[in-house]
Structures are given as C-alpha cells and as structure tokens.
DRENDO-1510 file (C-alpha; in Angstrom, 1 decimal, always signed):
<recs>
REC; n; res; u; v; w
REC; 1; MET; +0.0; -0.1; +0.1 .
REC; 2; ALA; +1.4; +3.3; -1.1 .
REC; 3; THR; +2.7; +5.6; +1.8 .
REC; 4; ARG; +2.5; +9.4; +1.4 .
REC; 5; ILE; +5.2; +11.7; +2.6 .
REC; 6; MET; +3.7; +15.1; +3.7 .
REC; 7; MET; +4.6; +18.5; +4.6 .
REC; 8; SER; +3.3; +18.1; +8.2 .
REC; 9; LYS; +2.7; +21.0; +10.5 .
REC; 10; LEU; +5.6; +20.5; +12.7 .
REC; 11; SER; +4.9; +23.5; +15.1 .
REC; 12; PRO; +1.7; +25.4; +16.0 .
REC; 13; THR; +2.9; +28.4; +14.0 .
REC; 14; MET; +4.1; +26.6; +10.9 .
REC; 15; GLU; +2.0; +27.4; +7.8 .
REC; 16; GLU; +4.5; +26.3; +5.1 .
REC; 17; GLY; +7.8; +24.6; +4.9 .
REC; 18; ARG; +10.8; +24.6; +2.5 .
REC; 19; VAL; +12.2; +21.3; +1.1 .
REC; 20; LEU; +16.0; +21.5; +1.7 .
REC; 21; GLN; +17.2; +18.4; +0.4 .
REC; 22; TRP; +15.9; +14.7; -0.5 .
REC; 23; LEU; +18.2; +12.0; +1.2 .
REC; 24; LYS; +16.7; +9.3; -1.0 .
REC; 25; GLN; +16.1; +9.5; -4.7 .
REC; 26; GLU; +13.3; +8.1; -7.0 .
REC; 27; GLY; +14.0; +4.3; -7.2 .
REC; 28; ASP; +15.9; +4.0; -3.9 .
REC; 29; VAL; +14.6; +1.3; -1.4 .
REC; 30; VAL; +13.4; +2.6; +2.0 .
REC; 31; GLU; +12.4; +1.0; +5.2 .
REC; 32; SER; +9.9; +2.4; +7.7 .
REC; 33; GLY; +11.7; +5.0; +10.1 .
REC; 34; ASP; +14.2; +6.1; +7.4 .
REC; 35; VAL; +14.9; +9.7; +7.0 .
REC; 36; VAL; +14.0; +10.8; +3.5 .
REC; 37; VAL; +13.9; +14.5; +3.3 .
REC; 38; GLU; +15.1; +17.5; +5.2 .
REC; 39; VAL; +12.6; +20.5; +5.4 .
REC; 40; GLU; +13.0; +23.8; +6.8 .
REC; 41; THR; +10.2; +25.0; +9.2 .
REC; 42; ASP; +9.5; +28.3; +10.7 .
REC; 43; LYS; +11.9; +27.6; +13.6 .
REC; 44; ALA; +14.2; +24.7; +12.7 .
REC; 45; THR; +15.6; +22.3; +10.2 .
REC; 46; MET; +13.8; +18.9; +10.6 .
REC; 47; GLU; +14.2; +15.4; +9.3 .
REC; 48; VAL; +11.0; +13.8; +7.9 .
REC; 49; GLU; +10.8; +9.9; +8.4 .
REC; 50; VAL; +9.0; +7.7; +5.9 .
REC; 51; MET; +6.2; +5.7; +7.8 .
REC; 52; GLY; +6.0; +2.8; +5.5 .
REC; 53; SER; +8.6; +0.5; +3.5 .
REC; 54; GLY; +9.0; +0.1; -0.3 .
REC; 55; VAL; +10.5; +2.3; -3.0 .
REC; 56; LEU; +10.5; +6.0; -3.3 .
REC; 57; ARG; +8.6; +6.0; -6.5 .
REC; 58; LYS; +7.9; +9.8; -6.9 .
REC; 59; ILE; +9.3; +13.1; -5.6 .
REC; 60; ILE; +6.4; +15.5; -6.1 .
REC; 61; VAL; +8.1; +18.6; -4.5 .
REC; 62; ALA; +11.7; +19.1; -5.4 .
REC; 63; ALA; +14.4; +20.7; -3.4 .
REC; 64; ASP; +14.2; +24.3; -2.7 .
REC; 65; ALA; +10.5; +24.6; -3.1 .
REC; 66; THR; +8.3; +26.1; -0.5 .
REC; 67; VAL; +4.8; +24.7; +0.1 .
REC; 68; PRO; +2.1; +24.9; +2.4 .
REC; 69; THR; +1.4; +22.4; +5.3 .
REC; 70; GLY; -0.5; +19.4; +4.1 .
REC; 71; THR; +1.2; +19.4; +0.7 .
REC; 72; LEU; +2.2; +15.9; -0.6 .
REC; 73; LEU; +6.0; +15.8; -1.1 .
REC; 74; GLY; +6.5; +12.2; -2.2 .
REC; 75; ILE; +5.1; +8.6; -2.6 .
REC; 76; VAL; +6.5; +5.4; -1.2 .
REC; 77; ALA; +5.1; +2.0; -2.8 .
REC; 78; GLU; +5.9; -1.3; -4.2 .
REC; 79; PRO; +7.7; -1.3; -7.4 .
REC; 80; ASP; +4.7; -2.5; -9.4 .
REC; 81; GLU; +1.9; -0.6; -7.5 .
REC; 82; ASP; -0.2; +2.0; -9.4 .
REC; 83; ILE; +0.2; +5.6; -8.0 .
REC; 84; SER; -1.1; +7.4; -10.7 .
REC; 85; THR; -4.3; +8.3; -8.8 .
REC; 86; ILE; -2.2; +9.8; -6.0 .
REC; 87; VAL; -0.3; +11.8; -8.4 .
REC; 88; ALA; -3.2; +13.2; -10.0 .
REC; 89; GLU; -4.8; +14.0; -6.8 .
REC; 90; ALA; -1.7; +16.0; -5.8 .
REC; 91; GLY; -1.9; +17.9; -9.1 .
REC; 92; ALA; -5.6; +18.5; -8.7 .
REC; 93; ALA; -4.8; +19.9; -5.2 .
REC; 94; ALA; -2.0; +22.1; -6.3 .
REC; 95; LEU; -4.4; +23.6; -9.0 .
REC; 96; ALA; -7.3; +24.1; -6.4 .
REC; 97; LYS; -5.0; +26.4; -4.2 .
REC; 98; PRO; -5.7; +30.2; -4.4 .
REC; 99; ALA; -3.1; +32.1; -6.1 .
REC; 100; ALA; -2.2; +33.9; -2.8 .
REC; 101; ALA; -1.3; +30.6; -1.2 .
REC; 102; ALA; +0.6; +29.1; -4.1 .
REC; 103; THR; +4.1; +29.5; -2.5 .
REC; 104; ALA; +5.6; +26.4; -4.1 .
REC; 105; SER; +8.3; +27.0; -6.7 .
REC; 106; SER; +7.7; +25.8; -10.4 .
REC; 107; ALA; +9.7; +22.7; -9.5 .
REC; 108; PHE; +6.4; +21.5; -7.8 .
REC; 109; ASP; +4.3; +21.8; -11.2 .
REC; 110; SER; +7.1; +20.5; -13.3 .
REC; 111; ASN; +7.6; +17.3; -11.3 .
REC; 112; LEU; +3.8; +16.8; -11.4 .
REC; 113; ALA; +3.7; +17.2; -15.2 .
REC; 114; ALA; +6.5; +14.8; -15.7 .
REC; 115; HIS; +4.0; +11.9; -15.7 .
REC; 116; THR; +0.4; +11.8; -16.8 .
REC; 117; PRO; -2.1; +9.5; -14.7 .
REC; 118; THR; -1.9; +6.7; -17.5 .
REC; 119; GLU; +1.8; +6.9; -17.9 .
REC; 120; ALA; +3.9; +4.2; -16.4 .
REC; 121; LEU; +6.2; +5.5; -13.7 .
REC; 122; PRO; +9.9; +4.5; -13.6 .
REC; 123; GLU; +11.2; +1.9; -11.5 .
REC; 124; ALA; +14.6; +3.5; -11.0 .
REC; 125; PRO; +15.9; +7.2; -11.1 .
REC; 126; GLN; +17.1; +8.5; -14.4 .
REC; 127; ALA; +20.5; +9.1; -14.6 .
REC; 128; MET; +21.7; +12.5; -13.1 .
REC; 129; PRO; +23.3; +15.2; -15.2 .
REC; 130; ALA; +27.1; +15.5; -14.8 .
REC; 131; ALA; +28.1; +18.0; -12.1 .
REC; 132; PRO; +29.6; +21.1; -13.6 .
REC; 133; ALA; +33.5; +21.8; -13.4 .
REC; 134; ALA; +34.8; +23.3; -10.2 .
REC; 135; GLY; +34.9; +26.9; -10.3 .
REC; 136; ALA; +31.9; +27.0; -12.5 .
REC; 137; PRO; +28.7; +26.0; -10.6 .
REC; 138; GLU; +25.4; +25.4; -12.5 .
REC; 139; GLN; +23.2; +28.5; -12.6 .
REC; 140; ASP; +19.8; +29.0; -13.1 .
REC; 141; GLY; +18.9; +32.2; -14.9 .
REC; 142; GLY; +22.1; +33.8; -13.4 .
REC; 143; ARG; +21.3; +32.4; -9.8 .
REC; 144; ILE; +23.7; +29.8; -8.6 .
REC; 145; LYS; +21.8; +26.5; -7.7 .
REC; 146; ALA; +22.2; +25.8; -4.0 .
REC; 147; SER; +20.0; +24.6; -1.1 .
REC; 148; PRO; +19.0; +27.2; +1.3 .
REC; 149; LEU; +21.0; +25.3; +4.1 .
REC; 150; ALA; +24.2; +25.5; +1.8 .
REC; 151; ARG; +23.7; +29.2; +1.3 .
REC; 152; ARG; +23.3; +30.0; +5.0 .
REC; 153; ILE; +26.4; +27.9; +5.9 .
REC; 154; ALA; +28.4; +29.6; +3.1 .
REC; 155; ASP; +27.3; +32.9; +4.2 .
REC; 156; GLU; +28.4; +32.3; +7.8 .
REC; 157; ARG; +31.8; +31.1; +6.8 .
REC; 158; GLY; +32.6; +33.6; +4.1 .
REC; 159; ILE; +32.7; +31.3; +1.2 .
REC; 160; SER; +31.8; +32.2; -2.4 .
REC; 161; LEU; +29.4; +29.7; -4.0 .
REC; 162; ARG; +31.1; +30.5; -7.4 .
REC; 163; GLN; +34.1; +28.7; -6.2 .
REC; 164; ILE; +32.3; +25.3; -5.3 .
REC; 165; ARG; +31.5; +22.4; -7.3 .
REC; 166; GLY; +27.9; +21.2; -6.6 .
REC; 167; THR; +27.3; +17.3; -6.1 .
REC; 168; GLY; +23.8; +17.4; -5.6 .
REC; 169; THR; +21.1; +16.9; -8.3 .
REC; 170; GLY; +21.9; +18.7; -11.6 .
REC; 171; GLY; +25.0; +20.1; -10.1 .
REC; 172; ARG; +23.2; +21.8; -7.1 .
REC; 173; ILE; +25.4; +22.9; -4.2 .
REC; 174; ILE; +24.4; +21.2; -1.0 .
REC; 175; ARG; +25.7; +21.3; +2.5 .
REC; 176; ARG; +28.5; +18.7; +2.1 .
REC; 177; ASP; +30.0; +20.8; -0.6 .
REC; 178; ILE; +30.3; +23.9; +1.6 .
REC; 179; GLU; +31.7; +21.7; +4.5 .
REC; 180; ALA; +34.3; +20.1; +2.1 .
REC; 181; ALA; +35.3; +23.4; +0.9 .
REC; 182; ALA; +35.5; +24.9; +4.5 .
REC; 183; SER; +37.7; +21.9; +5.2 .
REC; 184; ALA; +40.0; +22.7; +2.4 .
REC; 185; GLY; +40.3; +26.3; +3.7 .
REC; 186; LEU; +38.4; +27.7; +0.8 .
REC; 187; ALA; +37.1; +31.1; +1.7 .
REC; 188; ALA; +36.7; +34.4; -0.3 .
REC; 189; PRO; +34.7; +37.5; +0.0 .
REC; 190; LEU; +31.2; +37.1; -1.2 .
REC; 191; ALA; +30.2; +38.7; -4.5 .
REC; 192; ASP; +29.2; +42.3; -4.2 .
REC; 193; VAL; +25.8; +43.4; -5.6 .
REC; 194; GLY; +27.5; +46.2; -7.4 .
REC; 195; PRO; +27.3; +50.0; -7.3 .
REC; 196; GLU; +24.6; +50.1; -9.9 .
REC; 197; ALA; +22.1; +48.1; -7.8 .
REC; 198; PRO; +19.8; +50.0; -5.5 .
REC; 199; TYR; +19.1; +47.0; -3.3 .
REC; 200; GLN; +19.7; +43.3; -3.0 .
REC; 201; ARG; +16.6; +41.1; -2.7 .
REC; 202; VAL; +16.9; +38.7; +0.3 .
REC; 203; GLU; +14.3; +36.1; +0.3 .
REC; 204; LEU; +12.6; +35.6; +3.7 .
REC; 205; SER; +13.6; +32.4; +5.6 .
REC; 206; GLN; +10.9; +30.4; +7.4 .
REC; 207; ILE; +11.9; +31.6; +10.7 .
REC; 208; ARG; +11.8; +35.3; +9.6 .
REC; 209; LYS; +8.3; +34.8; +8.2 .
REC; 210; ALA; +7.4; +33.4; +11.7 .
REC; 211; ILE; +8.8; +36.3; +13.5 .
REC; 212; ALA; +7.0; +39.0; +11.3 .
REC; 213; ARG; +3.8; +37.0; +11.5 .
REC; 214; ASN; +3.9; +36.5; +15.3 .
REC; 215; LEU; +5.1; +39.9; +16.2 .
REC; 216; SER; +2.7; +41.5; +13.9 .
REC; 217; GLN; +0.0; +40.1; +16.3 .
REC; 218; SER; +1.8; +41.4; +19.5 .
REC; 219; LEU; +2.7; +45.3; +19.5 .
REC; 220; GLY; -0.3; +46.3; +17.9 .
REC; 221; PRO; -3.2; +43.9; +19.6 .
REC; 222; ILE; -1.4; +43.4; +22.9 .
REC; 223; PRO; -1.3; +46.6; +25.3 .
REC; 224; HIS; +2.3; +46.7; +26.3 .
REC; 225; PHE; +3.5; +48.8; +29.2 .
REC; 226; TYR; +7.2; +48.7; +30.4 .
REC; 227; LEU; +8.7; +48.9; +33.8 .
REC; 228; THR; +12.5; +49.6; +34.1 .
REC; 229; THR; +14.8; +49.1; +37.3 .
REC; 230; GLU; +18.6; +49.5; +37.7 .
REC; 231; ILE; +20.3; +46.8; +39.7 .
REC; 232; ASP; +23.7; +46.7; +41.7 .
REC; 233; MET; +25.4; +43.5; +40.4 .
REC; 234; THR; +28.3; +43.6; +42.9 .
REC; 235; ARG; +27.2; +40.6; +44.8 .
REC; 236; THR; +26.0; +38.5; +41.9 .
REC; 237; ILE; +29.3; +38.9; +40.2 .
REC; 238; GLU; +31.2; +37.9; +43.4 .
REC; 239; LEU; +28.7; +34.8; +43.7 .
REC; 240; ARG; +29.4; +33.7; +40.1 .
REC; 241; GLN; +33.3; +34.1; +40.6 .
REC; 242; GLU; +32.9; +31.8; +43.6 .
REC; 243; LEU; +30.5; +29.4; +41.9 .
REC; 244; ASN; +32.8; +29.0; +38.8 .
REC; 245; LYS; +36.0; +28.5; +41.2 .
REC; 246; SER; +34.2; +25.6; +42.9 .
REC; 247; LEU; +33.3; +24.1; +39.7 .
REC; 248; GLU; +36.7; +24.1; +38.2 .
REC; 249; GLY; +37.5; +20.7; +36.5 .
REC; 250; ARG; +33.7; +19.7; +36.2 .
REC; 251; GLY; +33.3; +21.2; +32.6 .
REC; 252; VAL; +30.6; +23.6; +33.6 .
REC; 253; LYS; +30.9; +27.2; +33.8 .
REC; 254; ILE; +27.9; +29.5; +35.3 .
REC; 255; GLY; +27.1; +32.5; +33.2 .
REC; 256; ILE; +25.3; +35.7; +34.2 .
REC; 257; ASN; +22.4; +34.7; +32.2 .
REC; 258; ASP; +22.1; +31.5; +34.0 .
REC; 259; ILE; +21.8; +33.2; +37.1 .
REC; 260; LEU; +19.2; +35.7; +35.7 .
REC; 261; VAL; +17.2; +32.7; +34.7 .
REC; 262; LYS; +17.3; +31.0; +38.1 .
REC; 263; THR; +16.6; +34.4; +39.8 .
REC; 264; ALA; +13.6; +35.2; +37.6 .
REC; 265; ALA; +12.0; +31.7; +38.4 .
REC; 266; GLN; +12.7; +32.2; +42.1 .
REC; 267; ALA; +10.8; +35.7; +41.8 .
REC; 268; LEU; +8.0; +34.1; +39.7 .
REC; 269; LEU; +7.4; +31.6; +42.3 .
REC; 270; GLN; +6.9; +34.4; +44.8 .
REC; 271; HIS; +4.7; +36.3; +42.2 .
REC; 272; PRO; +2.7; +33.8; +40.4 .
REC; 273; ASN; +0.2; +36.5; +39.1 .
REC; 274; VAL; +3.1; +37.4; +36.8 .
REC; 275; ASN; +3.7; +34.0; +35.6 .
REC; 276; VAL; +0.6; +33.9; +33.2 .
REC; 277; SER; -0.7; +34.3; +29.8 .
REC; 278; PHE; -4.0; +35.9; +28.5 .
REC; 279; ALA; -6.3; +33.5; +26.7 .
REC; 280; ASP; -9.3; +35.5; +25.5 .
REC; 281; ASP; -11.8; +35.0; +28.4 .
REC; 282; HIS; -9.5; +34.0; +31.0 .
REC; 283; ILE; -6.0; +34.2; +32.3 .
REC; 284; ARG; -3.9; +31.1; +32.5 .
REC; 285; ARG; -1.9; +31.1; +35.8 .
REC; 286; PHE; +0.9; +28.5; +35.4 .
REC; 287; SER; +2.0; +25.9; +38.0 .
REC; 288; ARG; +5.6; +25.8; +37.1 .
REC; 289; VAL; +8.2; +28.2; +35.5 .
REC; 290; ASP; +9.5; +27.6; +32.1 .
REC; 291; VAL; +11.9; +30.3; +31.0 .
REC; 292; GLY; +12.5; +31.0; +27.4 .
REC; 293; ILE; +16.0; +32.5; +26.5 .
REC; 294; ALA; +16.1; +34.5; +23.3 .
REC; 295; VAL; +18.8; +33.2; +21.0 .
REC; 296; ALA; +20.0; +35.0; +17.8 .
REC; 297; VAL; +20.4; +32.9; +14.8 .
REC; 298; PRO; +21.7; +33.8; +11.4 .
REC; 299; ASP; +18.3; +34.4; +9.8 .
REC; 300; GLY; +16.2; +35.5; +12.9 .
REC; 301; LEU; +15.5; +34.6; +16.5 .
REC; 302; ILE; +14.5; +31.5; +18.3 .
REC; 303; THR; +13.7; +31.0; +22.1 .
REC; 304; PRO; +14.7; +27.6; +23.6 .
REC; 305; VAL; +12.8; +26.8; +26.8 .
REC; 306; LEU; +14.4; +25.7; +30.1 .
REC; 307; ARG; +11.5; +23.8; +31.8 .
REC; 308; ASN; +10.7; +23.9; +35.5 .
REC; 309; VAL; +13.6; +26.2; +36.4 .
REC; 310; GLY; +12.3; +27.1; +39.8 .
REC; 311; HIS; +13.3; +23.5; +40.9 .
REC; 312; LYS; +16.8; +23.3; +39.4 .
REC; 313; GLY; +20.1; +24.2; +40.6 .
REC; 314; LEU; +22.4; +26.5; +38.8 .
REC; 315; GLU; +24.7; +24.0; +37.5 .
REC; 316; LYS; +22.0; +22.0; +35.8 .
REC; 317; ILE; +20.6; +25.4; +34.4 .
REC; 318; ALA; +23.9; +26.3; +33.0 .
REC; 319; GLY; +24.3; +22.8; +31.3 .
REC; 320; GLU; +21.0; +22.6; +29.8 .
REC; 321; SER; +21.2; +26.2; +28.6 .
REC; 322; ARG; +24.4; +25.5; +26.8 .
REC; 323; ASP; +23.1; +22.5; +25.2 .
REC; 324; LEU; +19.8; +24.2; +23.9 .
REC; 325; ILE; +21.7; +27.4; +22.7 .
REC; 326; ALA; +24.1; +25.2; +20.7 .
REC; 327; ARG; +21.3; +23.1; +19.1 .
REC; 328; ALA; +19.1; +26.2; +18.4 .
REC; 329; ARG; +21.9; +27.8; +16.3 .
REC; 330; GLU; +22.3; +24.8; +14.4 .
REC; 331; LYS; +18.4; +24.8; +14.1 .
REC; 332; LYS; +18.2; +21.4; +15.6 .
REC; 333; LEU; +15.7; +21.9; +18.3 .
REC; 334; ALA; +12.5; +19.9; +18.4 .
REC; 335; PRO; +9.3; +22.0; +18.6 .
REC; 336; GLU; +8.6; +21.2; +22.4 .
REC; 337; GLU; +12.1; +22.6; +23.1 .
REC; 338; TYR; +11.2; +26.1; +21.8 .
REC; 339; GLN; +7.5; +26.5; +22.6 .
REC; 340; GLY; +5.4; +27.0; +25.7 .
REC; 341; ALA; +7.8; +29.5; +27.7 .
REC; 342; THR; +5.8; +31.0; +30.7 .
REC; 343; PHE; +8.3; +33.7; +30.8 .
REC; 344; THR; +11.2; +35.1; +28.4 .
REC; 345; ILE; +14.5; +36.6; +29.0 .
REC; 346; SER; +16.1; +38.5; +26.2 .
REC; 347; ASN; +19.8; +39.7; +26.9 .
REC; 348; LEU; +21.6; +42.1; +24.6 .
REC; 349; GLY; +24.1; +43.1; +27.2 .
REC; 350; MET; +26.9; +41.2; +25.4 .
REC; 351; TYR; +26.3; +43.5; +22.4 .
REC; 352; GLY; +27.0; +46.6; +24.4 .
REC; 353; ILE; +23.3; +47.6; +24.7 .
REC; 354; ASP; +22.6; +49.6; +27.9 .
REC; 355; GLU; +18.8; +49.4; +27.8 .
REC; 356; PHE; +16.0; +48.4; +25.4 .
REC; 357; THR; +12.4; +47.3; +25.4 .
REC; 358; ALA; +11.4; +43.9; +24.2 .
REC; 359; VAL; +8.2; +42.8; +22.2 .
REC; 360; ILE; +6.1; +40.2; +23.9 .
REC; 361; ASN; +5.9; +36.9; +21.9 .
REC; 362; PRO; +2.3; +35.8; +22.1 .
REC; 363; PRO; +0.8; +34.0; +24.1 .
REC; 364; ALA; +3.1; +35.0; +27.0 .
REC; 365; ALA; +2.2; +37.9; +29.0 .
REC; 366; THR; +5.8; +39.1; +29.9 .
REC; 367; ILE; +9.4; +39.4; +28.5 .
REC; 368; LEU; +12.4; +40.9; +30.5 .
REC; 369; ALA; +14.9; +42.8; +28.5 .
REC; 370; VAL; +18.4; +42.8; +29.9 .
REC; 371; GLY; +21.1; +45.4; +29.3 .
REC; 372; ALA; +24.9; +45.4; +29.7 .
REC; 373; ILE; +26.6; +45.6; +33.1 .
REC; 374; THR; +28.6; +48.9; +33.3 .
REC; 375; ASN; +30.5; +50.5; +36.0 .
REC; 376; LYS; +28.8; +53.7; +37.1 .
REC; 377; PRO; +29.6; +56.2; +40.0 .
REC; 378; VAL; +26.8; +55.8; +42.5 .
REC; 379; ALA; +26.2; +57.3; +46.0 .
REC; 380; THR; +26.6; +54.6; +48.8 .
REC; 381; ASP; +26.2; +55.6; +52.5 .
REC; 382; GLY; +27.0; +59.2; +51.4 .
REC; 383; ALA; +30.1; +58.3; +49.5 .
REC; 384; ILE; +30.7; +58.1; +45.7 .
REC; 385; GLU; +31.7; +54.7; +44.5 .
REC; 386; VAL; +32.1; +53.0; +41.1 .
REC; 387; ARG; +29.8; +49.9; +41.0 .
REC; 388; PRO; +28.7; +47.6; +38.2 .
REC; 389; ARG; +25.1; +48.3; +37.5 .
REC; 390; MET; +22.5; +46.7; +35.1 .
REC; 391; ARG; +19.3; +47.9; +33.6 .
REC; 392; VAL; +16.6; +45.8; +33.0 .
REC; 393; THR; +13.0; +46.5; +31.4 .
REC; 394; LEU; +9.8; +44.2; +32.0 .
REC; 395; SER; +7.4; +44.4; +29.1 .
REC; 396; CYS; +3.9; +43.4; +30.3 .
REC; 397; ASP; +0.7; +42.5; +28.6 .
REC; 398; HIS; -1.7; +44.9; +30.6 .
REC; 399; ARG; -4.6; +42.7; +30.0 .
REC; 400; ALA; -3.1; +40.1; +32.3 .
REC; 401; VAL; -0.5; +41.9; +34.4 .
REC; 402; ASP; -1.0; +45.4; +36.2 .
REC; 403; GLY; +1.7; +47.8; +36.9 .
REC; 404; ALA; +1.9; +47.0; +40.8 .
REC; 405; MET; +2.2; +43.3; +39.9 .
REC; 406; GLY; +5.2; +43.8; +37.6 .
REC; 407; ALA; +6.7; +46.4; +40.0 .
REC; 408; GLU; +6.6; +44.0; +42.9 .
REC; 409; PHE; +8.0; +41.3; +40.7 .
REC; 410; LEU; +11.0; +43.4; +39.6 .
REC; 411; ALA; +11.7; +44.6; +43.2 .
REC; 412; THR; +12.0; +41.0; +44.4 .
REC; 413; PHE; +14.0; +40.1; +41.3 .
REC; 414; ARG; +16.4; +43.2; +42.1 .
REC; 415; ALA; +16.7; +42.2; +45.7 .
REC; 416; MET; +17.6; +38.7; +44.9 .
REC; 417; LEU; +20.4; +40.0; +42.6 .
REC; 418; GLU; +21.8; +42.7; +44.9 .
REC; 419; ASN; +21.7; +40.1; +47.8 .
REC; 420; PRO; +21.7; +36.5; +46.5 .
REC; 421; LEU; +21.1; +35.1; +49.9 .
REC; 422; HIS; +17.5; +36.3; +49.4 .
REC; 423; MET; +17.1; +33.3; +47.0 .
REC; 424; VAL; +17.4; +30.9; +49.8 .
REC; 425; LEU; +14.9; +32.5; +52.1 .
</recs>
C-alpha cells in the first residue's frame, strides 16, 4: 500500500515549509523509519521519516520549493504498485489552491507534469546530469543553484558559491559541498551586488516569516507597558566567581544569564500572578516556571525553553542552557524545546546595549529585556563609589498583568540579585 510523505505541521505557528534536500532519490529502497527528506520549518531544520517501506516511487516537490503544510511531498510504494491516482490528486490539489497561497516553486508543477495519470512510472531514477566543473557551478537564470542550508552555511563562513562544485542533483550545491570547501580552507569575499544596484533582494527564511507573522500580532493587539529598574550587580558577580571557582574541572561554567534565569524563576514563584498568559476570556496562571531564552540565529531569533527552572540548581541550568543554545544555532531543536515558555529573557548586554524594550511573544504575558553591566559612579552611604550596574526592562501585557504586579516582581528580582542570599529565604 502506498505511503504518502507529507509536509506536516511541525509547530503550531508553521503554515508552510521549504524542502531543503532529498536524502533518498526516486527508485531507492526505503524502510519504515528512514529519514528521506530535510525540510525547513519556521523555527528549525527537521528530518522527515517515512512511515512505510517500499521504493521511493515519486518525488512530488523538488528541493528548494516552499509549499503549504499538508502538501504531498513524495510517494513510497511497491515497485509495481499503481500510484497514478495519488499523483493526479496531488496535481488537482495544487491547481485548487488560491493564487495567494501558491508558494511552491515551479519545481512543484514541473514534477507533477512529468507523468500523466496513465503513464507508467519509472522503477529507478534517471541518470543525473554531470556536475559542472569546479569554479563554474550550474546556474539557473543567473542564480547559482544551491540549497538554502548550503547558502546559509556559506554566508556564515564567508565562502563564495561561485568557487564550489555542486554534487547534488543537476550540479546543485548542498551542505556537504560547503563543508568540504571549508575543510579545504576555501574562503573568499562574497560577490558584491554592485554600485548600480539600488538594493539586494533577500528572500525571507521560514523563521523570519514566523517572526514577522507572530510579532505583528503582538505590539498592536497587545497593550504593552514597560517597567525599568537598575540593579547593583556587585554581589551577583562575586557569587558567580565563587561558583565557577568551585566548579573548576567539572566542565561547567556558570554565566550571568544562568543566574538571571534562576533568579527570575525564584521571583516568579513568589509572584505567580506574573507567571501567566492571556487567553481571550480567562488568564492562565502556570503552576511551574518555564523560562525562554532568546537566541539570535543567522536568519532570525528562536527561544529555547528551560523547563521547571524554579526547582533546578544553577549547575543544571547552565548545562541545559548551553546545550539548547548550541542546538538552536544549528536549527536542531524539536518543537517542544522552543514552545510554551511562561516567561522570557532577552539579553543584549553582550552587544553593549545599555537598555532596550522587548516585544512580547504571544501567548506569553511578559518578557524581560536585559542590558549590559557597566561601571557607574553611585552614592553609597554618602560616598561616591564605582559599582557594576545593570538595567532591565519588563514588558507586560496589561490585559493580564497590572503595573503594581510587575513592579513587585521586579523589586523581588532586584533584591535577589543585589543580595543573592534572598534566593534561599
């Protein structure tokens, strides 16, 4: 019986996905559980497993195409099984979609047109075109053929695609080609747009589309208000130094952000009316604290979530945080690892930003923006001293959190950082 490979809805915010590369080709034998295709969602790069065994009889959506969720990507069936009806249904579904929703590239239509319903399908893949010579990658209308993942990695490593020989289908440059070039030490400035071009068109990645879609539903519809306070970080810095000294040789290092996560969780346990979200006709007050940490990735932002932080120690928080951040930057997080934060921290202090306001990411009701720790002259017991200070701004959804609630939370948060012993009281 034929098995359909679908563009599944892999996250609540996902509306479309991009096929990055097929790991199996038409005619390849596959077993149930085999990874057959990589797709880019709005948050991560995901591997799609086939749920049946047989032969990959038909690739419906080619690499580099973007299609809505629910689209048929390919078909696995027995070598002699008739799949013409399924192919015809896929073609009819593509034609029935409104023009505004037709996001797939022309590769989608051309693959469907390759076989009519009455035409016998090939049992094995056709011979692939020879890859172009090194230094002259195949181009499509002046655009070098490369997968989105390969383009992103090349951009990060400063490698020019024009110098790489593609080993993918039709000479297409894929990830392994970029990694091979990087291993060989090949790096060159990327091609300039040229002085005559007024701008360079940059296609939206799936994650950038999700950011635009989600945050356009935030600052307008959600009534934001902001609370800012400045915190003396002297004792927190001393605590961090002592903790890291005691952890030497254990492979764990506590960062300031780890302490902020733990402190926020402890403060939220004392102020549960801030650990909430607004849900149309009611407010959800969460029983545990799941803290999201905003992480910049090459084409956007993702927020991996540390679960049940209030009941974890700093060493465990630091270890989990490092792992989540590393996999977030590689786009290897599972949906459950970046969804469902009850509170979020966005720290731009490492970029030298003194103070900023962050936009709430629905459905959460709060987000804390953290600035840099800077030495400032302050009055202490009638004398002027230079002390490390940090400014934080809490953005609140006024439908769920009032000013006094947010202020009380920030007061507790500040007191714990200025005297970390408060965290054990």
